[in-house]
C-alpha positions in Angstrom: 59.8 58.6 175.0 58.1 55.9 174.0 55.8 58.4 171.9 58.2 59.5 169.3 61.3 56.6 170.2 65.4 57.3 170.2 65.5 60.5 168.0 70.0 60.0 167.8 70.7 63.9 167.7 72.9 65.0 166.2 71.7 64.5 163.0 76.0 65.5 161.1 78.4 62.9 160.0 81.4 65.0 161.7 82.1 66.7 164.6 83.2 69.9 161.9 79.3 69.1 160.6 78.1 69.7 164.5 80.2 72.9 164.7 79.3 74.4 161.1 75.4 72.8 161.8 75.0 75.0 166.2 76.1 77.6 164.0 74.0 78.6 161.3 71.0 76.7 163.5 70.4 80.2 164.7 67.4 82.4 164.7 66.4 79.5 161.6 64.8 76.3 160.9 66.5 73.5 161.2 65.4 72.3 156.8 66.8 75.5 156.7 70.3 74.6 157.8 70.8 71.1 155.9 69.6 72.8 153.0 73.0 75.1 153.4 75.4 71.7 154.7 74.6 69.8 152.0 75.4 73.4 149.8 79.1 73.1 151.4 79.2 69.1 151.3 78.5 70.0 147.3 81.6 71.6 146.5 84.4 70.0 149.9 83.8 73.2 152.1 81.8 71.5 155.2 84.9 71.3 157.3 87.1 74.5 159.5 89.7 73.7 157.9 87.7 74.3 154.2 85.9 76.9 155.7 88.7 78.7 157.4 91.1 78.8 153.9 88.0 79.4 152.0 87.0 83.0 150.1 83.9 84.5 152.4 81.8 84.8 149.3 81.7 82.0 148.2 80.6 81.2 152.1 77.5 83.6 152.1 76.7 82.1 148.8 76.7 78.9 149.9 75.1 79.1 153.6 71.7 81.5 152.4 69.3 79.0 152.2 70.4 79.1 156.4 69.7 83.5 156.5 71.8 85.8 158.0 74.6 84.4 155.4 76.9 87.8 155.7 77.2 86.9 159.5 77.1 83.8 160.2 79.5 83.5 157.2 82.1 85.3 159.3 80.9 83.7 162.6 82.0 80.6 160.9 85.5 81.8 159.6 85.9 83.3 163.9 84.9 79.3 164.8 87.2 78.0 162.6 89.7 80.1 163.3 89.3 79.3 167.0 89.5 75.5 166.7 92.3 75.5 164.1 94.7 75.2 167.1 93.3 74.4 170.1 93.6 71.2 172.8 90.7 69.6 173.2 91.7 68.3 176.8 90.7 71.6 177.8 88.9 71.5 180.8 84.5 72.4 180.0 84.0 75.2 182.3 87.5 76.2 179.9 86.3 75.6 177.1 82.9 77.1 177.5 84.2 80.1 178.2 86.5 80.1 175.5 83.2 79.7 173.5 81.9 82.3 174.4 84.6 84.9 173.8 84.5 83.4 170.0 82.2 86.1 168.4 79.1 85.0 166.9 78.8 82.1 169.8 76.0 82.8 172.9 75.6 79.9 175.2 73.2 78.0 173.3 75.6 77.5 170.7 78.4 76.6 172.8 76.4 74.3 174.6 75.6 73.2 171.5 78.4 72.3 170.6 80.7 71.3 173.8 77.6 68.5 174.1 77.6 67.2 170.3 79.7 67.6 169.3 82.4 66.7 172.0 80.1 65.2 174.6 80.7 67.0 177.1 77.8 67.0 180.1 75.8 70.1 179.6 72.6 70.4 179.0 71.3 72.7 176.0 68.7 74.9 176.4 66.7 76.5 173.7 63.4 78.4 172.7 62.0 74.9 172.5 63.5 74.4 176.2 62.5 77.4 177.4 58.7 76.4 176.2 58.4 73.4 177.8 59.6 74.4 181.3 57.1 77.1 181.4 53.9 75.3 180.0 54.7 72.1 182.8 55.4 74.5 185.6 58.8 72.5 186.3 60.9 75.6 187.3 60.0 79.8 188.2 62.4 81.4 186.2 63.8 80.9 182.5 66.9 82.6 182.8 70.0 80.5 181.0 72.0 79.7 183.8 68.9 78.7 186.1 66.9 76.9 183.7 70.2 74.9 181.9 71.3 74.0 186.6 67.9 73.0 186.9 67.7 69.7 184.6 71.6 69.2 185.4 71.3 69.1 188.6 67.5 66.9 188.5 69.2 65.0 186.5 72.3 62.2 186.2 75.3 63.9 184.5 75.3 61.5 181.8 75.6 62.6 178.4 74.4 60.9 176.2 70.8 60.8 178.8 71.5 64.7 178.3 71.3 64.7 174.7 68.1 62.2 174.7 66.7 64.1 177.1 67.5 67.6 174.6 66.5 66.0 171.8 62.8 65.1 173.2 61.9 68.5 174.4 62.5 69.6 171.0 60.9 67.2 169.2 57.4 67.4 172.3 57.6 71.6 171.6 57.5 71.0 167.7 54.9 68.1 167.6 52.4 68.6 170.2 54.1 71.7 172.9 53.6 74.2 169.9 53.3 78.1 170.3 49.1 77.7 170.2 49.7 74.3 171.7 47.9 71.1 171.2 47.9 70.1 174.8 44.3 67.4 175.3 46.8 64.6 172.6 50.2 65.9 174.8 52.1 62.3 176.0 53.1 64.3 178.8 49.7 66.1 179.3 50.4 69.7 179.0 48.6 72.2 181.8 
């Protein structure tokens, strides 16, 4: 989108950092996730191997800015253990099913990991996407799978396009399509 330019998502230095960020961003603003990730980096714990072997209370202290730190520290341990012996050649459908079986990993988190960390062609649906779909009256349902299929059937199956499209929806929602919308200045003229 010309208005926003390329978004270069997901902001991370490593694949592990994307996975960690996907867990930490649950129910919190990204600025808080950045603080938690910075804390992990400062002490050399921003990797799944390091998290797997670190004491639980250490992780809790470092990720406090992300909120729900006791829960999220458990989820980080769970996902770190999952990836210990993971075979990256697993097909996307089975990979997704496996991720969804991990405590603390829901649809949005699993799909974020698949798309951004492993470049699998799956569209991420979040609250911003649902708000956009609802306001633009693009689709009749806000059910996760139906919204996801709407985008996946109407866009070319392209990982980079999915990443950029999702990032632009988030940018649009944060800038114009907020809870109280600014439709007059919206570049796509919300209804």
